C-alpha positions as CSV (number, residue, x, y, z in Angstrom):
1,M,1.5,0.3,18.6
2,K,1.2,1.7,15.1
3,Y,2.1,-0.3,12.0
4,M,2.5,0.8,8.4
5,L,1.2,-1.7,5.9
6,L,2.8,-1.0,2.6
7,I,0.8,-2.5,-0.2
8,Y,2.7,-3.7,-3.3
9,H,1.3,-5.1,-6.6
10,D,2.1,-5.4,-10.2
11,E,0.5,-2.3,-11.8
12,R,0.3,-4.0,-15.2
13,Q,-1.6,-6.9,-13.8
14,F,-4.1,-4.5,-12.1
15,I,-4.6,-2.5,-15.3
16,G,-5.3,-5.8,-17.1
17,I,-8.3,-6.8,-14.9
18,T,-11.9,-6.0,-15.9
19,E,-13.8,-3.0,-14.4
20,D,-16.1,-5.4,-12.6
21,E,-13.1,-7.1,-11.0
22,R,-11.6,-3.7,-10.0
23,Q,-14.9,-2.6,-8.4
24,N,-15.0,-5.8,-6.4
25,I,-11.5,-5.2,-5.1
26,Y,-12.5,-1.6,-4.2
27,R,-15.6,-2.9,-2.4
28,E,-13.4,-5.3,-0.4
29,Y,-11.1,-2.4,0.6
30,R,-14.0,-0.3,1.7
31,A,-15.4,-3.2,3.8
32,L,-12.0,-3.8,5.4
33,R,-11.5,0.0,6.2
34,E,-15.0,0.2,7.7
35,A,-14.4,-2.9,9.9
36,L,-11.0,-1.6,11.1
37,T,-12.4,1.8,11.7
38,N,-15.2,0.4,13.8
39,D,-12.6,-1.6,15.8
40,G,-10.6,1.5,16.4
41,R,-7.6,0.1,14.5
42,F,-7.6,2.1,11.2
43,V,-5.6,5.3,11.4
44,T,-5.4,6.3,7.7
45,G,-4.6,4.9,4.3
46,S,-4.7,5.7,0.6
47,Q,-4.2,4.3,-2.9
48,L,-1.2,6.0,-4.6
49,A,-1.0,7.3,-8.2
50,P,0.8,5.0,-10.6
51,A,4.5,4.6,-10.2
52,S,4.9,6.2,-13.7
53,S,3.9,9.5,-12.1
54,A,6.4,9.3,-9.3
55,R,9.4,11.6,-9.0
56,T,12.6,10.5,-7.1
57,V,14.5,13.3,-5.3
58,T,18.2,13.0,-4.3
59,V,20.7,15.5,-2.9
60,R,24.4,15.0,-3.7
61,N,27.1,17.4,-2.8
62,G,24.4,20.0,-2.0
63,K,22.8,19.7,-5.4
64,Q,19.1,18.6,-5.7
65,L,18.2,16.3,-8.5
66,A,14.6,15.0,-9.4
67,T,14.1,12.2,-11.8
68,D,11.1,10.5,-13.3
69,G,9.7,7.3,-11.8
70,P,10.6,5.2,-8.8
71,F,14.2,4.8,-7.8
72,A,14.3,1.1,-8.2
73,E,13.0,-1.1,-11.0
74,T,10.9,-3.9,-9.5
75,K,8.1,-6.2,-10.6
76,E,5.8,-4.9,-7.9
77,Q,5.2,-1.2,-7.2
78,L,4.1,0.5,-4.0
79,G,0.4,1.0,-4.7
80,G,-0.9,2.3,-1.3
81,Y,-0.7,2.0,2.4
82,F,-2.7,1.5,5.6
83,L,-1.6,2.9,8.9
84,I,-3.1,0.8,11.7
85,E,-3.1,0.3,15.4
86,A,-2.4,-3.3,16.6
87,E,-1.3,-4.9,19.9
88,T,1.3,-7.1,18.3
89,V,3.1,-7.7,15.0
90,R,1.1,-10.9,14.6
91,E,-2.1,-8.9,14.8
92,A,-0.8,-6.5,12.2
93,E,0.2,-9.4,10.0
94,E,-3.4,-10.8,10.3
95,I,-4.8,-7.5,9.2
96,A,-2.3,-7.3,6.4
97,A,-3.5,-10.7,5.1
98,R,-7.0,-9.3,4.9
99,I,-5.9,-6.5,2.5
100,P,-7.3,-7.5,-1.0
101,S,-4.0,-6.8,-2.8
102,A,-2.3,-9.4,-0.7
103,K,-4.0,-12.0,-3.0
104,M,-2.1,-10.8,-6.0
105,G,0.8,-8.8,-4.6
106,S,2.4,-8.4,-1.1
107,V,2.0,-6.3,2.0
108,E,5.0,-5.2,4.0
109,V,4.4,-4.8,7.7
110,R,6.6,-2.3,9.6
111,A,6.3,-0.9,13.1
112,L,6.5,2.9,13.5
113,L,9.2,3.9,16.0
């Protein structure tokens, strides 16, 4: 079954770390992606541009409206995602716990229908 792992973190906190710390996190991500790819469990994934560059689109009464930024104000922003293959939700949760951003943010696990 496919699971979407939605990676949330506080962008301000991430911006505040040193370049060495950032590169260590990126190395951890690359190692995890490689391990999951080798196991046949990694489908795709990507880091997202900052929430400040987001646009939210709504359609009301047939009229389209696009506004700056994410729709909801939250402490943590959606920063990226992994799409994986896992046998069970528990296995997907175990993979989510290995995502480096889980140490400073959270990872939402959702099955694809």
